[in-house]
C-alpha positions as CSV (number, residue, x, y, z in Angstrom):
1,M,57.4,7.3,-17.3
2,T,60.4,6.0,-19.2
3,E,60.8,2.5,-17.7
4,K,58.6,-0.4,-18.3
5,I,55.1,0.0,-16.9
6,R,54.8,-2.5,-14.1
7,W,51.4,-4.2,-14.0
8,G,49.7,-6.1,-11.3
9,I,47.0,-8.6,-12.1
10,L,44.1,-8.9,-9.6
11,G,42.7,-12.4,-10.1
12,T,43.9,-15.6,-11.6
13,G,41.1,-16.8,-13.8
14,A,41.0,-17.4,-17.6
15,I,40.8,-13.7,-18.5
16,A,43.8,-13.0,-16.3
17,H,45.8,-15.7,-18.1
18,K,45.0,-14.1,-21.5
19,F,46.1,-10.7,-20.2
20,A,49.4,-12.1,-18.9
21,E,50.0,-14.0,-22.2
22,A,49.5,-10.7,-24.1
23,M,52.4,-9.1,-22.3
24,E,54.7,-11.1,-24.6
25,F,53.8,-8.7,-27.3
26,V,54.2,-5.5,-25.3
27,P,57.9,-4.7,-24.9
28,D,57.4,-1.6,-22.8
29,A,55.3,-3.3,-20.1
30,E,55.6,-6.3,-17.7
31,V,53.6,-8.1,-15.1
32,A,55.4,-7.3,-11.9
33,A,52.9,-8.9,-9.5
34,V,49.8,-11.0,-9.1
35,G,47.2,-11.0,-6.3
36,S,44.8,-13.8,-5.4
37,R,42.6,-14.8,-2.5
38,A,44.7,-17.9,-1.9
39,R,48.4,-18.6,-1.6
40,N,48.4,-21.6,-3.9
41,T,46.7,-19.9,-6.8
42,A,48.8,-16.8,-6.5
43,H,52.0,-18.8,-6.6
44,A,50.8,-21.1,-9.4
45,F,49.9,-18.2,-11.6
46,A,53.2,-16.4,-10.8
47,D,55.2,-19.5,-11.5
48,E,53.4,-20.0,-14.9
49,F,54.3,-16.5,-16.1
50,A,57.6,-16.0,-14.2
51,I,56.1,-13.1,-12.2
52,P,58.3,-12.0,-9.3
53,G,55.6,-10.5,-7.1
54,R,53.0,-12.9,-5.6
55,H,50.4,-11.7,-3.1
56,E,48.0,-13.8,-1.1
57,S,45.4,-11.0,-0.9
58,Y,44.1,-8.3,-3.2
59,R,44.9,-5.7,-0.6
60,A,48.5,-6.7,-0.6
61,L,48.7,-6.4,-4.4
62,A,47.0,-3.0,-4.3
63,E,49.6,-1.7,-1.7
64,A,52.6,-3.2,-3.5
65,P,55.2,-0.4,-4.1
66,D,56.6,-2.1,-7.2
67,V,53.3,-1.9,-9.2
68,D,52.3,1.1,-11.4
69,A,48.9,-0.1,-12.6
70,I,46.5,-2.9,-11.8
71,Y,44.4,-5.0,-14.2
72,V,41.2,-6.0,-12.3
73,A,40.3,-9.4,-13.6
74,S,37.8,-10.6,-11.0
75,P,34.2,-11.4,-11.8
76,H,32.2,-8.3,-12.6
77,P,30.1,-8.2,-9.3
78,M,33.4,-7.6,-7.6
79,H,34.7,-4.9,-10.0
80,H,33.4,-2.0,-7.9
81,D,35.0,-3.1,-4.6
82,H,38.3,-4.2,-6.2
83,T,38.7,-1.1,-8.4
84,L,38.1,1.2,-5.3
85,L,40.6,-0.9,-3.3
86,C,43.2,-0.2,-6.0
87,L,42.4,3.4,-6.6
88,N,42.4,4.1,-2.8
89,A,45.9,2.7,-2.8
90,D,46.9,5.2,-5.5
91,K,47.1,2.7,-8.3
92,A,46.0,3.3,-11.9
93,V,43.3,0.7,-12.9
94,L,42.3,-1.1,-16.1
95,C,39.0,-2.8,-15.2
96,E,37.7,-5.8,-17.2
97,K,34.3,-5.5,-18.9
98,P,31.6,-5.2,-18.0
99,F,32.9,-2.2,-16.0
100,A,30.5,-2.9,-13.1
101,L,27.3,-4.6,-12.2
102,N,25.3,-1.5,-12.7
103,A,25.6,2.2,-13.4
104,G,25.5,3.2,-9.7
105,E,28.6,1.1,-9.1
106,A,30.3,2.5,-12.2
107,E,29.6,6.1,-11.1
108,S,31.2,5.4,-7.8
109,M,34.3,4.0,-9.5
110,V,34.6,7.0,-11.9
111,H,34.1,9.6,-9.1
112,C,36.8,7.9,-7.0
113,A,39.3,8.0,-9.9
114,R,38.5,11.6,-10.7
115,D,38.7,12.7,-7.1
116,R,42.1,11.1,-6.7
117,G,43.4,12.2,-10.1
118,L,44.1,8.6,-11.2
119,F,43.9,6.8,-14.5
120,L,40.9,4.5,-15.0
121,M,39.8,2.6,-18.1
122,E,37.3,-0.1,-19.0
123,A,39.1,-3.1,-20.6
124,M,36.8,-3.4,-23.6
125,W,39.7,-5.0,-25.6
126,T,37.8,-5.1,-28.9
127,R,37.6,-1.3,-29.1
128,Y,41.4,-1.2,-29.8
129,L,41.8,-3.9,-32.4
130,P,43.4,-2.5,-35.6
131,A,40.4,-3.4,-37.8
132,I,38.0,-1.7,-35.4
133,A,40.2,1.3,-35.3
134,Q,39.9,1.4,-39.1
135,V,36.1,1.2,-38.8
136,R,36.2,4.3,-36.5
137,R,38.2,6.2,-39.1
138,W,35.8,5.3,-41.9
139,L,32.9,6.5,-39.7
140,A,34.7,9.7,-38.8
141,K,35.1,10.7,-42.4
142,D,31.4,9.7,-43.3
143,A,32.6,7.0,-45.7
144,I,29.1,5.4,-45.7
145,G,27.2,8.6,-45.2
146,E,24.8,8.8,-42.3
147,V,24.6,5.6,-40.4
148,R,21.0,4.4,-40.3
149,L,21.1,0.8,-39.1
150,M,23.5,-1.5,-37.2
151,M,22.9,-5.2,-36.9
152,A,25.1,-7.3,-34.6
153,D,24.9,-10.5,-32.7
154,F,27.1,-12.5,-30.3
155,G,26.0,-15.9,-29.1
156,F,27.3,-19.3,-28.3
157,R,25.9,-22.5,-26.8
158,A,27.5,-23.1,-23.4
159,G,26.9,-26.2,-21.3
160,F,24.4,-26.1,-18.5
161,N,26.3,-25.3,-15.3
162,P,24.1,-23.5,-12.8
163,E,27.0,-22.9,-10.5
164,G,29.3,-21.5,-13.2
165,R,29.9,-17.9,-14.0
166,L,27.6,-17.7,-17.0
167,L,24.4,-19.0,-15.4
168,N,24.8,-18.1,-11.7
169,P,23.0,-14.9,-10.7
170,V,25.2,-14.4,-7.7
171,L,28.1,-14.1,-10.2
172,G,26.2,-11.6,-12.4
173,G,25.5,-14.3,-15.0
174,G,23.5,-14.0,-18.2
175,A,24.1,-13.2,-21.8
176,L,23.7,-9.4,-21.6
177,L,26.5,-8.6,-19.1
178,D,28.8,-11.4,-20.3
179,I,28.8,-10.8,-24.1
180,G,25.9,-8.4,-24.8
181,V,28.1,-5.7,-23.5
182,Y,30.4,-6.1,-26.5
183,I,27.6,-5.2,-29.0
184,V,26.1,-2.5,-26.9
185,S,29.6,-0.9,-26.6
186,L,30.1,-1.3,-30.3
187,A,26.8,0.5,-31.0
188,S,27.9,3.3,-28.7
189,M,31.1,3.6,-30.8
190,V,29.3,3.5,-34.1
191,Y,26.6,6.1,-33.2
192,G,28.6,8.2,-30.7
193,A,25.5,8.3,-28.5
194,Q,23.2,6.2,-26.5
195,P,19.7,5.2,-27.7
196,T,16.7,7.4,-26.8
197,R,14.4,4.4,-26.9
198,I,15.1,0.8,-25.9
199,T,13.0,-2.2,-26.4
200,A,14.2,-5.7,-25.3
201,L,13.0,-9.2,-25.0
202,A,14.8,-12.1,-23.2
203,D,14.5,-15.7,-22.3
204,I,15.1,-15.9,-18.6
205,G,16.3,-19.4,-17.8
206,E,15.7,-21.6,-14.8
207,T,18.7,-20.1,-12.9
208,G,17.1,-16.6,-13.2
209,V,19.5,-15.0,-15.7
210,D,19.0,-14.2,-19.4
211,E,20.0,-17.0,-21.6
212,Q,19.3,-14.9,-24.7
213,T,18.4,-11.3,-25.2
214,T,17.3,-9.3,-28.2
215,M,17.5,-5.5,-28.2
216,A,16.1,-2.8,-30.5
217,F,17.6,0.7,-30.1
218,R,16.3,3.9,-31.6
219,Y,18.5,7.0,-31.7
220,G,17.5,10.7,-31.8
221,S,18.2,10.8,-35.5
222,G,15.8,8.0,-36.2
223,A,18.7,5.5,-36.7
224,M,18.4,2.1,-35.2
225,A,20.4,-0.9,-33.9
226,S,19.2,-4.5,-33.9
227,L,21.3,-6.5,-31.4
228,S,21.1,-10.0,-29.9
229,C,23.2,-12.0,-27.5
230,A,23.0,-15.5,-26.2
231,I,24.9,-18.0,-24.0
232,R,22.8,-21.1,-24.9
233,T,22.4,-20.5,-28.6
234,D,24.9,-20.2,-31.4
235,T,24.6,-17.2,-33.6
236,P,26.5,-15.9,-36.7
237,R,28.5,-13.3,-34.7
238,D,29.0,-10.7,-37.4
239,V,28.3,-7.0,-37.7
240,R,26.8,-4.9,-40.5
241,I,26.7,-1.1,-40.4
242,L,24.4,0.4,-43.0
243,G,24.5,4.0,-44.1
244,T,22.9,6.4,-46.7
245,G,26.0,6.0,-48.8
246,G,27.2,2.5,-48.3
247,S,27.9,-0.2,-45.7
248,I,30.6,-1.7,-43.5
249,H,30.9,-5.4,-42.7
250,I,32.9,-6.9,-39.9
251,P,32.7,-10.7,-40.5
252,A,32.6,-13.3,-37.8
253,P,33.9,-13.4,-35.3
254,F,33.6,-9.6,-35.0
255,Y,34.8,-9.6,-31.4
256,D,38.2,-10.8,-32.6
257,A,38.1,-8.6,-35.7
258,C,40.9,-9.3,-38.2
259,I,39.2,-7.8,-41.2
260,A,36.6,-5.1,-42.1
261,T,35.1,-4.3,-45.4
262,L,33.9,-0.9,-46.7
263,N,31.4,-0.8,-49.5
264,A,30.9,2.9,-50.4
265,D,28.5,3.8,-53.1
266,G,30.2,4.3,-56.5
267,E,33.6,3.1,-55.3
268,E,35.5,-0.2,-55.3
269,Q,35.2,-2.3,-52.2
270,V,38.0,-1.6,-49.6
271,T,39.1,-4.4,-47.3
272,A,41.1,-3.5,-44.2
273,E,43.2,-6.5,-43.0
274,P,45.8,-4.9,-40.8
275,D,48.7,-6.9,-39.3
276,R,47.9,-8.0,-35.8
277,V,49.1,-10.4,-33.2
278,E,47.3,-13.5,-32.1
279,N,46.4,-12.1,-28.6
280,G,44.2,-9.0,-29.1
281,F,44.6,-7.9,-25.5
282,K,47.9,-6.4,-26.6
283,Y,46.2,-3.4,-28.0
284,E,44.3,-2.4,-24.8
285,I,47.5,-2.8,-22.8
286,E,49.3,-0.5,-25.3
287,E,46.5,2.1,-25.1
288,A,46.5,2.1,-21.3
289,G,50.3,2.4,-21.4
290,R,50.2,5.3,-23.9
291,C,47.7,7.1,-21.6
292,L,49.9,6.5,-18.6
293,R,53.0,7.8,-20.3
294,E,51.2,10.9,-21.6
295,G,49.7,11.6,-18.2
296,L,46.1,11.1,-19.4
297,L,43.5,10.0,-16.8
298,E,41.3,8.2,-19.3
299,S,41.4,6.9,-22.8
300,P,40.1,9.1,-25.6
301,A,39.0,6.0,-27.5
302,L,36.7,5.0,-24.6
303,P,36.3,7.9,-22.2
304,L,34.8,7.3,-18.8
305,D,31.6,9.3,-19.6
306,E,31.0,6.8,-22.4
307,T,31.6,3.9,-20.1
308,L,29.0,5.3,-17.7
309,A,26.5,5.9,-20.5
310,I,26.9,2.3,-21.7
311,M,26.3,1.0,-18.2
312,R,23.1,3.1,-18.0
313,T,22.0,1.6,-21.3
314,L,22.7,-1.9,-19.9
315,D,20.6,-1.0,-16.9
316,A,17.8,0.1,-19.1
317,V,17.9,-3.2,-21.0
318,R,17.8,-5.1,-17.8
319,A,14.8,-3.1,-16.6
320,E,13.0,-4.0,-19.9
321,I,13.7,-7.7,-19.4
322,G,13.1,-7.8,-15.7
323,L,16.6,-9.0,-14.7
324,E,17.8,-8.0,-11.2
325,Y,20.6,-9.7,-9.3
326,P,20.3,-10.8,-5.7
327,M,22.9,-8.3,-4.5
328,E,20.9,-5.5,-6.0
329,A,17.6,-6.2,-4.2
C-alpha cells in the first residue's frame, strides 16, 4: 500500500470528531468517507472536515469501494454489529474502546477478522502515546526490577443525565466500561498478564450503572494492582508503578500522557517528555496504518488475544459488582 490510506468513519459523535481532527497530523492517511444513520448528520460531518464520501447508512459506508479501513466510532453496545458489518464487507477495522460490551461479543469479532484474514485493532489510543511507549521500554528492560504494585485512578464528576451515554444502561453506561477500561488495559500492559484474583466494589446509582468502581487485582507472582474509576467523582488521575528496584510515575492526566518519570534505585531520576502533537489519536492512526502497510492483521502493541483477555477481566469485574446490561439478560 503506497498511496494514502483511505479511512471511513462510522459514526459522527464527539469521538469521531476527535479522530477526524487527528488526520491533520497523519500525512499518509485521509478520511475518504463518513457514514451515519441520517442524511443531515452525515453531510454536516462531511462538510465540517471536507470529506468527499458521505453515506446515509452504515452499510453504504462499509460497502464503499473507495475506503480501505473503517474506524468504528459508534457507542460500544453497537461495536459488535458494526464491526462485523465492516469485516463482512472486507474492510479493515479500528474499533473504539471498549472493544465490545462483553467478551462473548469480542470473541465473535476476533473470529470473524481471523476467518476473513482482515486487520482488526482496538482503538485504545493511550497505548500508543510516546510517553506510554517509553514506559513499555523501561518495563521491558526491567528498569525498576520486578513490578509489585500498580496504582491508578480515572474519575471525573459528570452531570446527572439519565438518558445520556454515561448513565444510561441501554447505552452500556457506567464508569467501568467508559473509563475504567483505560486503567484495566494499562494494568494488562504493565504486567503482561491478567489477574488471577479479582475483587471489586461499586456504587450502583439510581439508573442501574456503576457510578464508581474500585478494583483490586492479584497476579500469579503475588503482584497487585489497585484501580478505581468514577463518573460522578473527581479523582487525581495519575499512575504509579512500583517495583523491587524503583518506580515509574505518570502524572495526571495519565490518559493524555505527555510525561513519565523513572526513579531507579541508585540512579538519577529520568524524565521522558517526548515531542507530541496535541491530538493523541494521531498515534493509534499511525500504528494502524503501519500494520496495514506491512500486511499485519493485528497490532503487536495490543494484539487481539490481549484485547480478548482484557474483555474477560472486565466481565469478571462486572460479575463482582453485579452489573448486567438489559441487552445481556
